[in-house]
C-alpha positions as CSV (number, residue, x, y, z in Angstrom):
1,M,-8.7,6.5,-0.8
2,Q,-5.0,7.3,-0.2
3,L,-2.9,9.3,-2.6
4,A,0.3,7.6,-3.9
5,N,2.6,9.8,-1.7
6,E,0.7,9.1,1.5
7,S,1.9,6.3,3.7
8,A,0.1,3.8,6.0
9,R,1.4,2.0,9.0
10,I,1.4,-1.8,9.6
11,N,2.3,-3.0,13.0
12,L,3.3,-6.6,13.7
13,R,4.9,-8.9,16.3
14,T,7.3,-11.7,15.6
15,S,9.7,-13.9,17.4
16,V,13.2,-12.8,18.3
17,E,14.7,-15.3,15.8
18,A,12.5,-14.0,12.9
19,K,13.4,-10.4,13.8
20,T,17.1,-11.2,13.9
21,M,17.0,-13.0,10.6
22,I,15.0,-10.1,8.9
23,E,17.4,-7.5,10.3
24,R,20.4,-9.5,8.9
25,A,18.7,-10.0,5.5
26,A,17.9,-6.3,5.3
27,A,21.5,-5.4,6.2
28,L,22.8,-7.8,3.5
29,M,20.5,-6.1,1.0
30,G,21.7,-2.7,2.1
31,T,18.2,-1.5,3.0
32,T,16.1,-0.8,6.1
33,V,14.1,-3.4,7.8
34,S,10.9,-1.5,6.9
35,A,11.9,-1.3,3.2
36,F,12.9,-4.9,3.2
37,M,9.7,-6.1,4.8
38,V,7.5,-4.0,2.6
39,Q,9.2,-5.0,-0.6
40,N,9.1,-8.7,0.2
41,A,5.6,-8.7,1.6
42,Y,4.4,-6.7,-1.4
43,Q,6.0,-9.2,-3.9
44,A,4.5,-12.1,-2.0
45,A,1.1,-10.4,-2.0
46,Q,1.2,-9.8,-5.7
47,R,2.2,-13.4,-6.4
48,I,-0.6,-14.8,-4.2
49,V,-3.2,-12.4,-5.7
50,S,-2.1,-13.3,-9.2
51,E,-2.2,-17.0,-8.5
52,N,-5.7,-16.6,-7.1
53,D,-6.9,-14.4,-10.0
54,T,-5.4,-16.4,-12.8
55,L,-7.0,-19.5,-14.3
56,L,-4.7,-21.8,-16.3
57,L,-6.2,-24.3,-18.7
58,T,-4.6,-26.9,-20.9
59,Q,-5.3,-26.4,-24.6
60,R,-7.9,-29.3,-24.4
61,D,-9.7,-27.8,-21.4
62,F,-9.7,-24.3,-23.1
63,A,-11.2,-25.8,-26.2
64,A,-13.9,-27.5,-24.1
65,F,-14.6,-24.3,-22.2
66,T,-15.0,-22.2,-25.3
67,A,-17.1,-24.9,-26.9
68,A,-19.4,-24.8,-23.9
69,L,-19.6,-21.0,-24.2
70,D,-20.4,-21.2,-27.9
71,N,-23.0,-24.1,-27.5
72,P,-24.5,-23.8,-24.0
73,P,-27.0,-26.5,-22.9
74,P,-30.7,-25.5,-22.8
75,P,-31.7,-24.0,-19.5
76,S,-33.1,-26.6,-17.0
77,P,-36.5,-26.1,-15.5
78,A,-34.8,-25.1,-12.2
79,L,-32.8,-22.4,-13.9
80,I,-35.9,-21.1,-15.7
81,E,-37.8,-21.0,-12.3
82,L,-34.9,-19.2,-10.7
83,M,-34.6,-16.6,-13.4
84,V,-38.3,-15.7,-13.3
85,R,-38.2,-15.0,-9.5
86,R,-38.3,-11.4,-8.4
């Protein structure tokens, strides 16, 4: 486990066109290429992880979900058999 003040290295390769565009964007933002890439990659990673970890339901679907939790169907014979296995 790394401490907050430690750093880690990421190496990558890209096309000349992508490198030029990233360098230009970093300059326009007044930051380094490394800081620009880390900030934008981190924000994209947070968004992707959040989208993956978040389940959005309509009110109707949420009501059906909670009703199923409150009133589950009886276990099927296959489920009972599975649960008694060691």
